[in-house]
C-alpha positions as CSV (number, residue, x, y, z in Angstrom):
1,X,39.4,91.1,79.1
2,X,40.7,94.4,80.9
3,X,43.3,92.7,83.4
4,X,43.7,96.3,84.9
5,X,43.4,96.8,89.1
6,X,43.8,100.1,91.1
7,X,44.6,100.4,94.2
8,X,43.8,102.7,96.2
9,X,45.7,104.4,99.3
10,X,46.0,107.0,102.1
11,X,48.6,105.9,103.4
12,X,52.0,105.2,103.3
13,X,53.6,102.7,105.7
14,X,50.5,99.8,106.1
15,X,52.0,96.3,105.2
16,X,49.2,95.0,103.3
17,X,49.5,97.4,100.4
18,X,53.3,96.4,100.0
19,X,52.2,92.9,99.5
20,X,49.3,92.9,97.8
21,X,50.2,94.1,94.4
22,X,52.6,90.9,93.7
23,X,49.3,88.9,94.3
24,X,47.6,90.4,92.0
25,X,50.2,90.2,89.5
26,X,50.6,86.6,90.1
27,X,46.8,86.4,89.5
28,X,46.9,87.9,85.9
29,X,46.2,91.2,86.5
30,X,48.2,94.3,85.5
31,X,48.4,96.8,88.7
32,X,48.4,100.4,89.1
33,X,48.5,102.1,92.8
34,X,47.3,105.6,94.0
35,X,49.1,106.2,97.2
36,X,51.0,109.2,99.6
37,X,54.5,109.9,98.4
38,X,57.4,107.3,100.0
39,X,54.6,104.6,100.6
40,X,56.3,101.0,101.1
41,X,53.5,100.0,98.1
42,X,55.2,102.3,95.6
43,X,58.3,100.1,95.9
44,X,56.8,96.8,94.6
45,X,58.2,95.7,91.4
46,X,54.7,94.4,91.0
47,X,53.3,97.9,90.6
48,X,53.1,98.6,86.6
49,X,51.6,102.6,87.3
50,X,52.5,104.3,90.2
51,X,50.2,107.4,91.2
52,X,51.7,109.6,93.5
53,X,49.0,112.1,96.3
54,X,50.7,114.9,97.5
55,X,51.8,115.1,100.8
56,X,49.2,116.7,103.3
57,X,46.4,115.8,100.3
58,X,42.6,116.9,101.2
59,X,39.6,114.6,100.5
60,X,39.0,116.7,97.4
61,X,42.4,116.6,96.3
62,X,42.7,113.0,97.0
63,X,39.9,112.6,94.9
64,X,40.5,114.0,92.0
65,X,44.3,112.2,92.1
66,X,41.7,109.2,91.8
67,X,39.9,110.5,89.1
68,X,43.1,111.5,87.1
69,X,44.1,108.1,87.2
70,X,41.0,106.5,86.6
71,X,41.2,108.3,83.6
72,X,44.6,107.1,82.8
73,X,44.4,103.7,83.7
74,X,40.4,102.8,83.1
75,X,40.6,99.8,85.6
76,X,38.3,97.2,85.7
77,X,38.3,97.5,89.7
78,X,39.5,99.8,92.3
79,X,40.9,98.1,95.3
80,X,40.9,99.6,98.6
81,X,43.9,99.5,100.7
82,X,42.9,101.4,103.8
83,X,39.8,102.9,105.8
84,X,40.2,106.8,104.9
85,X,40.0,105.0,101.2
86,X,36.9,102.8,101.6
87,X,35.4,105.3,103.4
88,X,36.1,107.9,100.3
89,X,35.2,105.8,97.8
90,X,31.9,104.8,100.5
91,X,30.9,108.3,100.0
92,X,31.3,109.0,95.9
93,X,28.6,106.6,96.1
94,X,26.6,108.3,98.7
95,X,27.3,111.7,98.3
96,X,29.4,112.5,95.1
97,X,30.9,116.2,95.5
98,X,29.1,118.5,93.3
99,X,32.1,119.5,91.7
100,X,32.6,116.3,89.9
101,X,29.7,116.9,87.4
102,X,27.2,114.4,86.4
103,X,29.2,112.4,83.9
104,X,32.2,111.7,86.0
105,X,30.0,110.9,89.2
106,X,28.2,108.7,87.3
107,X,31.2,107.0,85.8
108,X,33.1,106.5,89.0
109,X,29.8,105.5,91.1
110,X,29.4,102.4,89.0
111,X,33.2,101.2,89.1
112,X,33.2,102.0,93.0
113,X,29.6,99.5,92.6
114,X,31.2,97.2,90.6
115,X,34.1,96.6,93.1
116,X,32.5,96.6,96.4
117,X,29.1,95.4,96.0
118,X,25.8,96.6,97.0
119,X,25.8,100.4,98.6
120,X,22.8,99.6,100.6
121,X,25.0,98.2,103.4
122,X,28.0,100.4,102.6
123,X,27.7,101.8,106.1
124,X,26.3,98.7,108.1
125,X,29.3,96.5,107.3
126,X,32.1,99.0,108.6
127,X,30.4,101.0,111.2
128,X,30.5,99.5,114.7
129,X,27.5,101.2,116.2
130,X,25.3,99.2,113.3
131,X,26.6,96.0,112.6
132,X,26.3,94.0,116.0
133,X,22.3,94.7,115.4
134,X,22.4,93.4,111.7
135,X,24.7,90.3,112.6
136,X,22.7,89.0,115.4
137,X,19.8,89.5,112.9
138,X,21.2,87.3,110.4
139,X,22.4,84.3,113.4
140,X,26.2,85.7,114.1
141,X,26.9,85.9,117.5
142,X,28.2,88.9,118.8
143,X,29.3,90.0,122.6
144,X,26.8,91.6,125.0
145,X,26.5,95.5,123.6
146,X,24.7,99.0,123.8
147,X,24.6,101.6,121.8
148,X,24.7,104.9,123.6
149,X,25.3,108.6,122.7
150,X,26.3,110.2,125.9
151,X,28.7,109.6,128.3
152,X,25.8,108.9,131.3
153,X,24.6,106.4,129.2
154,X,28.1,104.4,127.9
155,X,28.5,104.5,132.2
156,X,25.5,103.2,133.3
157,X,25.4,100.5,130.3
158,X,28.9,99.2,131.0
159,X,27.9,98.6,134.8
160,X,25.4,96.6,133.7
161,X,26.5,94.8,131.2
162,X,29.6,93.9,133.2
163,X,33.5,95.0,133.6
164,X,36.1,94.7,131.6
165,X,34.3,96.4,128.7
166,X,35.5,98.0,125.0
167,X,34.5,101.1,124.2
168,X,34.4,101.2,120.1
169,X,33.6,104.8,118.2
170,X,31.8,104.3,114.4
171,X,34.9,104.3,112.4
172,X,38.1,102.8,113.7
173,X,41.1,100.5,112.9
174,X,44.3,98.9,113.8
175,X,43.8,99.1,117.5
176,X,42.7,102.4,117.0
177,X,39.5,104.3,117.5
178,X,38.6,101.7,120.9
179,X,39.2,101.5,124.9
180,X,39.5,98.7,127.3
181,X,38.3,99.8,130.4
182,X,38.8,97.1,133.1
183,X,36.6,99.2,135.7
184,X,34.7,102.6,136.2
185,X,38.1,104.5,136.6
186,X,38.9,105.9,133.2
187,X,35.5,105.9,131.3
188,X,34.6,108.7,130.8
189,X,37.4,110.3,129.7
190,X,37.4,107.6,127.3
191,X,33.8,107.9,126.1
192,X,34.4,111.6,126.1
193,X,37.8,110.9,124.3
194,X,36.1,108.8,121.3
195,X,33.1,110.8,121.0
196,X,34.9,113.1,119.8
197,X,35.3,114.0,115.3
198,X,38.2,112.3,114.1
199,X,39.4,111.6,109.9
200,X,37.5,109.4,109.4
201,X,34.5,111.0,109.7
202,X,35.4,112.8,106.8
203,X,33.7,116.0,108.0
204,X,30.4,114.4,108.2
205,X,28.0,115.9,110.8
206,X,27.3,112.2,112.2
207,X,25.2,111.6,115.3
208,X,27.8,110.8,118.3
209,X,28.0,107.6,119.4
210,X,29.6,104.5,121.3
211,X,29.1,101.1,121.0
212,X,29.6,99.5,124.7
213,X,30.9,96.2,123.8
214,X,31.8,93.5,126.9
215,X,35.3,92.4,126.8
216,X,36.1,88.8,125.6
217,X,38.4,87.4,127.0
218,X,39.9,84.3,124.4
219,X,41.8,83.6,120.8
220,X,41.6,86.3,117.8
221,X,40.8,84.9,115.0
222,X,39.8,86.2,111.1
223,X,38.5,85.0,107.7
224,X,40.1,86.4,104.8
225,X,37.5,86.4,101.6
226,X,37.3,87.7,98.3
227,X,33.7,87.9,96.6
228,X,31.1,88.6,94.1
229,X,28.1,90.7,94.8
230,X,27.5,88.7,97.5
231,X,28.9,85.3,96.3
232,X,31.8,84.0,98.4
233,X,34.7,82.9,96.0
234,X,37.7,82.0,98.0
235,X,39.2,82.2,101.9
236,X,40.9,81.2,104.1
237,X,41.6,81.8,108.3
238,X,43.4,82.2,110.7
239,X,44.2,81.9,114.2
240,X,46.8,84.8,116.5
241,X,49.4,83.0,117.9
242,X,51.2,86.0,119.3
243,X,50.0,90.2,119.1
244,X,52.2,92.8,117.7
245,X,51.6,94.8,120.6
246,X,50.4,93.3,123.7
247,X,46.8,94.2,124.9
248,X,44.9,94.5,121.1
249,X,46.3,95.4,117.3
250,X,48.0,93.6,114.9
251,X,48.8,89.7,114.8
252,X,53.0,89.4,114.4
253,X,52.4,85.1,114.4
254,X,49.3,83.3,112.5
255,X,48.3,79.7,112.6
256,X,46.2,79.0,109.2
257,X,43.9,76.5,110.3
258,X,40.1,75.6,108.6
259,X,38.1,77.1,111.3
260,X,34.4,76.0,109.9
261,X,32.3,78.5,112.4
262,X,33.9,81.7,111.5
263,X,33.6,80.7,107.4
264,X,29.7,80.1,108.0
265,X,29.3,83.1,109.9
266,X,31.4,85.3,107.2
267,X,29.8,83.9,104.6
268,X,26.2,84.5,105.7
269,X,27.4,88.3,105.9
270,X,28.9,88.3,102.5
271,X,25.4,87.0,101.1
272,X,23.5,89.4,103.1
273,X,25.7,92.4,102.2
274,X,26.0,91.7,98.6
275,X,30.0,92.6,99.2
276,X,32.2,92.5,96.4
277,X,36.5,92.5,96.1
278,X,38.4,91.7,99.3
279,X,38.1,91.5,103.0
280,X,38.3,89.8,106.2
281,X,36.1,89.3,109.2
282,X,37.9,89.7,112.6
283,X,36.1,87.0,116.0
284,X,37.2,85.9,119.0
285,X,37.2,82.6,120.4
286,X,36.1,82.5,123.9
287,X,38.2,80.7,126.5
288,X,35.6,79.3,128.4
289,X,34.3,77.6,124.6
290,X,31.1,78.3,122.7
291,X,31.1,79.5,119.0
292,X,33.3,82.6,118.3
293,X,32.1,86.5,118.0
294,X,32.3,89.1,116.0
295,X,34.6,92.2,116.4
296,X,34.4,93.8,113.4
297,X,34.8,93.7,109.0
298,X,37.4,95.3,107.5
299,X,36.5,96.1,103.7
300,X,40.0,96.3,102.0
301,X,43.6,94.4,101.7
302,X,45.1,93.6,104.7
303,X,48.2,92.4,106.1
304,X,47.7,88.8,106.3
305,X,46.0,88.2,102.2
306,X,48.8,87.3,100.7
307,X,49.6,84.5,102.7
308,X,46.7,82.7,100.8
309,X,49.6,81.4,99.0
310,X,50.5,79.5,102.1
311,X,47.7,77.4,103.1
312,X,46.8,76.6,99.2
313,X,44.1,79.1,98.5
314,X,44.1,81.9,95.9
315,X,42.2,85.4,96.3
316,X,43.2,87.5,93.3
317,X,43.4,84.1,91.1
318,X,39.6,83.5,92.2
319,X,38.5,86.8,91.4
320,X,40.6,86.7,87.9
321,X,38.6,84.0,86.8
322,X,35.3,85.2,88.0
323,X,36.2,88.5,85.8
324,X,37.5,86.0,82.7
325,X,33.7,84.1,82.5
326,X,35.9,81.0,83.1
327,X,35.4,78.3,85.4
328,X,36.7,78.4,89.2
329,X,39.8,76.1,89.5
330,X,41.2,77.7,92.3
331,X,40.1,76.2,95.9
332,X,37.6,77.7,97.4
333,X,39.1,76.8,100.9
334,X,42.1,75.3,102.5
335,X,43.0,72.1,101.1
336,X,43.9,70.6,104.2
337,X,42.7,71.0,107.8
338,X,46.1,72.6,109.4
339,X,48.5,74.6,107.0
340,X,51.1,75.5,109.9
341,X,52.1,78.5,111.4
342,X,53.8,81.3,109.6
343,X,55.7,84.1,111.4
344,X,55.0,87.7,109.2
345,X,57.5,89.7,108.3
346,X,58.6,92.5,109.2
347,X,56.2,91.6,112.6
348,X,57.7,89.3,114.2
349,X,61.2,90.7,113.8
350,X,60.6,93.9,114.5
351,X,58.4,92.9,117.9
352,X,61.7,90.4,118.6
353,X,64.0,89.9,116.4
354,X,65.3,86.9,118.8
355,X,62.1,85.4,118.7
356,X,62.3,81.5,118.4
357,X,59.1,81.8,115.7
358,X,61.6,83.1,112.9
359,X,63.7,80.3,113.9
360,X,61.1,77.2,113.9
361,X,58.6,78.5,111.3
362,X,58.0,80.2,107.9
363,X,58.5,83.5,107.7
364,X,56.6,85.9,104.7
365,X,59.7,87.8,103.5
366,X,59.2,89.0,100.1
367,X,62.3,87.6,98.6
368,X,61.3,88.5,95.1
369,X,60.5,92.0,95.7
370,X,63.3,93.4,96.5
371,X,62.9,97.2,97.1
372,X,59.7,96.5,99.4
373,X,62.2,94.1,101.9
374,X,64.7,96.6,101.3
375,X,61.8,99.5,102.5
376,X,60.5,96.8,105.7
377,X,64.2,96.2,106.9
378,X,64.6,99.7,107.5
379,X,61.1,100.2,109.9
380,X,63.5,98.9,112.0
381,X,65.3,102.5,112.0
382,X,62.0,104.3,112.3
């Protein structure tokens, strides 16, 4: 069996990219990583073959660096690590650049489809203006919403839905690409800003469009999974206990526990969208009660994927066994209802070095990957 996987990244500071090589290697994969010079992930001793993209590389330069790595490594799978890389891989299937030539375009397309699943649902799964309609059709709850193309429409629908509201552009990540509005003040400015082109558009002439969504007060929770051709292989759930920054964005402390509702919703979308590979789906559990409501799907490595070992699940192990054609012996879900709380490093340490969570809960320091640990500690001085 070909055990080589190629992680692909366009960013240098994303934590999940630095932590996932260890998990993949422990499962039996040989890990290669294509990333910008100085990326945290390139420091990992579990990366057998590092590849460097030039600083400030254009999408086309990144593409040719990717082709070079594919030719050299001959990976069985590609593993996207950030939003731009997943968009670029999707584009290689939807609109391969003519510079590739027919042979190279076909080879790359086949590898991307093998790695990520059914192309018919790529955009639906990540475009925040397409996902709510598809999710509703599958019986997955979503906050009240409207899809608009103009600022005036955004203002009118916000009044109809009721403040506070969230404005979201098609693509975004880590709290970027959206705005929370408590009232009408600032809505027009926020809508104008979000309708402007940005990096994740990749130069496409997309119809300007926003999601106007009811803001739901509640606890953020996520289902993190690996799948093969729409079949869920393994996953685990967690709730946010402490946010890294107030208001929105990443978590610093999480509670690993079974959450049957979001497992069901996530597996419905996984099957319907024919998803392959690693992904994470984020929800909000309303404070007033009721089912969790869907926020977004991240079809890439996320920060918390390596926490599977803290709750008795092995995402890369499940994928490795499927590729090897052997029966799955790893758990498909957490074997216990509650695996406890984890203070994630370095986020909780950066947020508050005196945090009681760092004293009272386990923390996921990468002791067996010392150069990554040194690089994460150095983030405090940046």
